[in-house]
N, C-alpha and C positions, 0 to 999 in steps of 0.2 A: 343408503346407497351412499349418497355423499361421503359421508365417515368413512366409509370401506373404502372408496376412491383417494379419498385423502390420507388413507391408511398404507395405500399402494406410495404415493408418493413420498413418504415419509420417509427420514434414516436410521428410523430405529432398526436393530437387531431381530433376525426371524424371529426369535423366541418370543420378544416384546410384540412382534407383529403378530403371532400367534395366538398370546392371551389375550392382546385388544381385539383380534377378530373375533374369538370365541365368546368376549361378551358383546358385541355388535351382534353377528350373527343370532345369537340367542333373544333378539329384539325381534327376529324375524317370527313371521307365524308358527306356534307350534306344531298345527297338523300340516302334513304336506298340501298341498294344493295348488292352484294355476298362481296365485300372488308370489309365493315362495319361489313358484320356480322361474316366473318370470322376472323376479329380481335377480337370481343367481343366473338366467341368460342373459339379462341386461350387464350384468359385471362383464360377463367374457364379452360381450359385443363392445363394450366399453375398452377391451383388452387390460380387466383387472382381473387376472390369474397370475398364477404362479410362472415361470417361461418351465416347460418341460425340458428335462435332463433327454435326448435321446442317445439310445444304447443298441448295437445290431445282432441280430442272431444270425447265426446259421443254419439254411435246411438244405438237404436232397433228396431228389428223387429223379429216378431213372437217371442217372448218371448226370443229372446235372443239379447247381450249386445256384442258391440265392441268400442275399441277404437282404435283411429286411429289419428297418430301423422302427423299435419302438418305443414308448415313453417309460424311462427308468421306471415310476410309480402311476398312481392313478391321477390326475388333473387337480390341483389344488389352489384353495385360494386361501392367501398370506399364512400356509403349512397345511391346513385343514380343507381335508378329503370330502366333496360335497356329493350329495347321491343325487340322481335327478331320473327323469323316466326314460324309455326308450325312446320316445321322440326327442325328448330336451337331450338325450344324449347325444340322437344324429344330430340336430341343430347345432351343441355343440364341435362336432365333428367338422359339417360343413363350414362354422367359421372359419376356422383353424387350419381351412385345409388340409383335414385329416380325414381318415374314415376308421371305422369300428374293426375289432379284432374279429378274426373267426374262432373257434374252439381250438382247432388245430394251433393256431398263433400262441394260445394263451397257454397251449400245452408245451408249447416252445421255449416261453416266456417259465412257464413252472422249472423245465428242465434244463435250462441256463441261467438261471437268477446265479445272483452273487448272494443273495439274503433269500433263505425260502421260512418264510413265517408259519407258525399254527395260525389257524383262523379267528380273527376277534367273532364268534358267535355271541349274541346277545339276545334274551328271551323271544322268540317266536310271539307277539301276542300284540293287540291292538297299538300298541304307540311304537309298531316298528319304525312307521313312516316318521315319526315327530324330528324335531329340530334340535334336540338334546340328544335322541339317538346318533342323530346322524356326527355331532360333536363329540359322543364319548366314544364311538367306534374309530372316528380319526384318532382320540389319543391313544388308544388302546393299540392301535398299530403304530404308533409312534413310541409308545413304551418297548412295543417288541423289537424295531428297529434298533434304538439304541443308539441311536448316532451311526449308525453304520450306511456305507456309503456302496452305491452298485444298484445292479437291476434288483427287483423288489418284486418277491412272488405273493402270492395272497392278502393283497393290500383291500380285496374284498371281490365281492362277485361283479360279473361286467355282461353288458347287452351285447349281445352276438349277431355276427351274419353267419348263415345256416342255411340250409336248404331244407330245413322243416318251418322254416317261415312260410314255404308253399303247402304245408299241411293241410287238409280239410278242417274250418275253425267251426263248425257247427254251428250254433246260432251265435258265437262269440267273432269280435270283430278287433282288428288291429292287433292280431295275433306278432308278441314278441320274443324273444328267444335268449335266455339269462343261461351261465356258465360261470361255472368257477368254485371255489374253495379246498386247494388239493392237500390230501393227508399225507398220503405214502404211494408212493409209485405213481403212475400219469392218469388212475381214474382221481376226478375230483369228487367230491361230495356232492356240490350241483350240475349233473350232467349235463345237457341240451334240454333246456324247459322250455314248454310252450301254453303254460298253463296261467300266464300272465298276459296281458294285453299291453299296448305303448304306454297309455298313462297311470301303470304302477309303479310305483317304486317303495323302498324300503333302505335302512340305514345302510345297506350292503352294497347297493347299486352304484358303485361308484364307477367313473369314466376311464378307462385305458384309451391310449389314443396309439394309431399306426399311421406310418406316412404312405404313402398311398405309392412312390416310387420305387422301385425295388431294383436290386441288380440280380440280372439272373445270365451266369455265366460271364458277367462283367458288361454286361449290357444293362442300361437301364429302361425297364419295362413297368407300366402302370399294372396294378395289382389286378385291376380286371382284367385284363388282358391276360394275365399268367391263369387267374382264377378260371378263365373261361375256354383256355388251350386246353385241348385233347391229350398235349404231351407233358405241359407243366403243372396243371393245377394241382397234383399231387407236393406241391411246393408252398403253397397256401392254405390247403385243403384236406380233410381226411374223408369226406363225404363225396366225392367226384367231382367232377366240374360247377365249380359256384352260381348258382343261379342268382342267388341275393344280394346286391351290395348296398343294401339300406337298410335299416332299422326299422325307417319308419318315411312313408311315402312323402311327407312334408319339407320343401325345403327351406334352405336360409341360406343368405349371399353369404358369401366369404368376406371377413372382415378386411380390412384396407393392407397388411400386411404378411396376411396368411397365406394367399391364394397366388400361384406363377403369373406373370405378366401374359398377357394372352400376344402370341406369336404365330405369324405366319407359319405354314406346312415349308418345310425346308426345298430352298428352290432348286431344281437337279434338271437335267436335260432328259425330256419325255418325248416320243418320237411325233413325226410330223403327221402320222395319222394311223389311226388302229384299225389295222383290216377285218377283224374278228367280229362276225355277227355271229349272237349267239341263240342257238337254236330256241325253237319251241319244244321241243320232243326230243325224248333224249337227253343224254347227256350235253350240256349248253356248249361246250366245248370242246374242238379237235384236241386228243391226246396229244396230237404235237405241238400244242398250244400250252400247256399245264407247264408250270414250275418244275425244274429237272428235278429237285427232291422234294415231290409231291410224297408225303407219307397217309392222307386219310380224304376220301371224298363222302359226301354226305347228301340225301335228297331227302325232302319233305314236303308233300302234297300242304298247299295251304289249308285245303279244304278239309283235311282229314285231321290237320295241327288244330285247328278254331275248333272243329267237333271236338277232340279231345279235351282242349283248355277248358273246355266250357261244361264238359262230361254230358254231352248230349249226343243224339242219333245224328247223322248227316240229313237227314231229310226230315228233322225236324228246327234245323236251324233257321233263323229269320236272317233274310237278306241284309237286315240292318246290323246282325252280327261282324257280316262279312265287312260292310264299310266301314264299319267301327277298327278291326282288326287290320285291313289296308289303309286305315286312316295315319298308322301309326307309320308307312311309308312318307307320310305327308308331314311328319314333323308334331304331330299331337297322339297324345295319349289314347290305349282303347279303351273309353268309358266300359261298354260294355261286356269286356273281358272282367273287368276291374268290379262292376256291381254282381256278377255272378259267383266272384270268388272271396268276398270278402273284403276286398282292399276298401279302405275308407273312401266314401265320394260326396264331397260338399256341394251342397247345392249352389252353395255361397260363389264358391270357385268356379261352377258351373255358368252361374249367371255372368259372372267378372269378366271369363275369356270364352265367350260366345261368339263373338263374331270369328275369334280365332278355330274355335270347334265348328263352325260353319265351314271356312274354307278347309280345313282338315276331312270333313265330312264328306263335303264335292269333291274332294280330290279324290279320297278314297272309293267313292262309289266307281270311279274310272275303270278300278282294279277287280269290277265284280264280275263281270264277263267270262273273264282269266282266271279267274277263282273257283267259279263254276264250272269253268272249264278243264280243271283239274293242273293248276299253273303250281310250278315245284318252285321252291327256293333250296340253292346247293352250295354247301361250306367245302373251300378245300384247304385243309391243313398244309402247311409245307413249312421248309427254312427259310430265311432270309436274313443272309448278312450275318449268319450263327444263328440267333433264338428262332425258336418255330413260332408261326404266325398263321393266321388264316386272314383268306376272303371268301365272300359272298357274293352268289350270281342271284339276279333276279329277270328270268328271260319273260316279255311282256310284252304285248301289241300294245299297250296304250302308246300314245302319240304324244312325244315331248312329257315321259312322265314327269321330270323335275319343275317342270314349268308350275304347279301351284304347290306347290310345297312351302311350308313356311319354315323353313330352314338355310340359314346365313350361307349367301354364295361365294363361293371363293374366287378371289381376284388375283391375278389373274387365273382364267381357266387352264389347266394343266394342256398342253399341244396333244391330240389326239382323244378328244374325249366332247361331246356336243355341251355338256353343263359338268357342275361341280359343286356340292354345298358339303359345309361342315355336319358330320351324323355324329357328333362327340356329343356323349350325354353327360361328358363330363363340364359341358357348356362353352358355346363359342360366344366371339364379339365380333361385329363390324367385321365380317369376312375372314378372320381366322378362326384357327382352332388352338385352343389354350395350352394343349401340350406338345404343340411341334408334332416331333417324331411319331409320338403315339398317338397323335389324334385319329379320329375315324374316318374318313371321307365317305360318301356317296358321288360313284362317278357314272354319269348318263352316256352309254355304248350305242351303238345299231344295234337295238332287238333286245334290250333292258339296260339292267343297272349291276353296278359293281360296288358292292362294299371293302373298302380294305383300310389299310393304316397307310398314313403319312410315308412312311420308310420303307413300305414295301411298294407304294404305288409305282413310281418310275419304271422299276425294274421289269413289274409286272405288265405296265402298256408298253413294255417292249418285245415283251415274249408274245404277247396277243398278236403286236404285230408281224410275229415272225414266225418260223416254221421250222421246228427242227425234229427230230427222229427222238422219241420219246425213248427213257433208258428201260429196262426189262421190267425194272420194278414198277415205274407207273404205268406200261404196258399191262402189266397182270392187272394192277386196281381195274385199270378202266376196263378190261375184258370181264371180267367177276360183277364190277357193277353194270355191267350191259347186261346180263344174265340174269339181274336180279330187279332192272330199272324199271319193269312194272308196278312193283310195287308203291304204297303209299310213303315209306319212309326206310329208307337203306343206308346201310353207313358200311365201307370197306375201309380196314387200315392193314398196315402193315406191322408185321411181328410186336415189338415191344411197346407199340400204342394199343395193343387191343383190349386193354384193360376199359377202355372207353364204350367200345363194342358191346363190353360185358357189361359193365355199369347199366348202360341205355337201355340193355336186353334183359337179360336173363335174371339180374338182380332187381333190375325194376320189374318186373311181372309178379314175383315174390319176395320181397327183400324178407331177408332175416339177420341178426346179429351176427357179423362177420361170415354169412352164409356162403359169400364168392371165393374166401381167401384163397383155398385149395386151387379152383379152377384158376384162380386169377394167377397165382405164382403157376400153374402148370401151361398158361396160357404165354406167360411172360418168358420162358424156358425154351419153350417147343414150337409155339405158332410161327410161320413165316408171315401170314394173311390171317385175318379172319373178318367175317361179313355178316352181317345179319339182314334182314329184310321182313317186313310187316305190313301186312296190308287187312284193314278190318273197318268194323264200326264200335260203338258202343257195346263192350261184352261180348263181343264176336270178332274174333282175329286167328289169323294165320300167319306164324314165324316161319322164316328157315334162316338156319345159321350153317355157314361154312366156314372151316377151320382148315389149312393149309399149314403142315409140321415140315419140320425137316427132315424127317425119315418115319418109319412104320412105328418105330420105338414111341416116336413123340406121338404119331396119332394115339397109339395103345394108352398112353398116360392121359392125354385128351378126355380120352373116351371114360377109364377109369375116373375123373375126376368130373365129368358130366355125373354119372351113377351115383357118387357120392354126393353131387348138389340133390339130386331127385330124392334121394334117403334123407337128408336133411329138411326136405319138403312135408315130411309129416309132423311135423312140430308148427301146433300153428300162431302167428304172431300175434304180440300184445295190440291192440286196437286202441288210438288216443281215447281217455275219459272225456273230452270236451264232445266230442261226436252227438250229435243228435240222435235220437232213436233209427228214423228216418236214412238218415246218412250213415250209421253204423250197420245197418243190414245190408244197404248198397256196398259197402265198403267190404264189410265180411262176404258177399256173394262174389266180387269180383278175386277177392284173394284166394276163395274157394276154389273157381275154376279156374283161375291161374298154377294154381298150385296144382290141379289136376292134370293140368294139359302138359306143365314140364316131367310129371314120373310117367307121362305116356308118351312123350317124344319117341319119334323113330328116329334111331341112331344108324347110319350105314356108313362104313368106314369101306374107302377104295384108293388102294394106294398112298399115296402120303398127305390124301385128302379125307376129312371127317362132313357129313351134310346133317345135318340136326333138322327135322319139321314137325311141328306141332300145330295143333288145333285148339283156341278156346273157344268154346262152346257151354252156355248155360243150361242146365236142366229146365225142364217144365219148371217146378216149383222154384229154382232158382230166380227163372225170369219173372215168377210172381212176385218173388220179394225184391226184387230192383225198381218194379211198377212204382212203388210209391214217389222213390227218390227222382225218377224221371217225371212223375207229372208235377213234384215241386218244381224243377228247372223248367221245365216249360210253362208254370206260369209265370215264373220269375223271370223267364228269358222275353215273354209276350211284354209285361211290362218294361222291360229292360230295350224290347224294340221301338217300346211309344217312346220313352227315353230319348233315343238316337234319333227319332224320326222329329220331333220338338228340336233338339237341337242343330239338327240338319236344314231347319224353317228359322235357324235363329230366335228360338222360344225358349222360354226358360220352363224345364219339363214339371210336371205336377210331382208335388210332395206325397202323393199317393202312389205312383208310379215308384219313385226314386226306393222308396219304402219297401214295397214288393218285390223288386227287383233286388233289394241288397237282401230281401230275406226276414224282414221284418213285418212285412203286414199280415 
């Protein structure tokens, strides 16, 4: 390492440094392993790498334009591209204050590249991860570039951020997603693949970096906020709203020069008091208090959401699952969810953070009665100072809900709220949030909590304190929402925002490659409002969809698209190869029942409106086929409950319980 550090400080030419670095890197362990990766990460931590050159990409979606800065090449060390595991790539991104790409961003790089290379493929054998292959691959890429300058595509494959990271992993843990190597057109050799875990690497897995702050319609926004927006997600993803922003759950501290300095949220005038009281039944705000440019309303009943996330019926959920989930409100992660969904849980980390987890779970227990009684989370999409944004409401009877949270308190607390904390998962420091306007804040109001971005907080607080007649569009959203509000999961959206409703409902029920394209196009052109509502439990659910069109012709077009969608469902989707037999059987039954329900849906047109209702109900043989997986989940849940009880008592959970809960017992 010292020789490589010395080489970094030398005045040799790039070619001389590359030749010397090849000789030095050849001394590394030939086989990939912890020792080699640790050395490479140590060099990055010491800032021994070639400073990336940044190139701006342009992308458009639904009339919005974004500019994204990407590295012109893979990260290099004295001119040599080095491969890392997904975990290692994520650590590098953390240290440099960047993120990893999405498959969509890599497609943009290919399309807008100054230099489109043919892939440097080497034999797929036992030597793929050796240091020799790593050096040989980088040299091959350099030979193809041949001294040209600009944005280069096909410098390797890359670990990516994809919603497929949330797919069931069967017996495997630490699933990673990779993507890359384009030939012709937009489709790569390696489509999004999840066969590898976060400890895998080979010569091709080089690190491409993305700057997290992007320009949307001329406004700076963090890519997390863009990717999660139901209006903007298509600027950075082609998989719907992006749910994963890390390739590995393990965090690394930013190195000194990479991360933006902590800065408090902007000081703007707030109202002296907020008169809004969040209602515990129905929508928590009066329509008069909604922002003028509200475009979407959503409700998620927490108990139903927890059960769906754990793939268990509500009646089988241990109370500990609810504590653990609610601990997320209190600043600690949901250990129960992690255990049952294949997210790695380190016994050593649990022991190290024992006191914090104990406090967080104690805080989470305060929410138990409310969750059992049917508490919901509400999200509101709206436009703020140009770019779309969203805020979240948590009505609760918990007294002083922010009192016990382990999050940095904002100082001074904005006027009009009881308490305020930094909720920013990008990191807060000493009562500040790291990225100013883009910071996520949590406010305590009368009757509950408000989660919002710092940029929109002043105008929201002012709106809550006032009472103005809602626009006709906002009133229509509120009225349709009220009609469906008894459901567990409700979404109502305006016109061109309807793709989010579609992605979350019809496509999610029975996904097919490109199966929603015609329906999405029809909704985008003809629908003025879309709504979906779901009620039910594991394997059993009822759905209602409401579409309002500009005219009867629009209704007919949407109805034909729905019929075409039902016809597509005759094709059974492929199931991931890594699923265990038990999980494969369960997944297949779910797909069968959902496909059948969509094909049998009742469609009623009336005037400019279309209403679709369907029931998802497994047959007796299908119910029997689901039992082995349900029994497996209940066994794991019992062990996870023991883990949570131990943590809530400040004790270290047993290794046996951790193994059983993780599906390894």
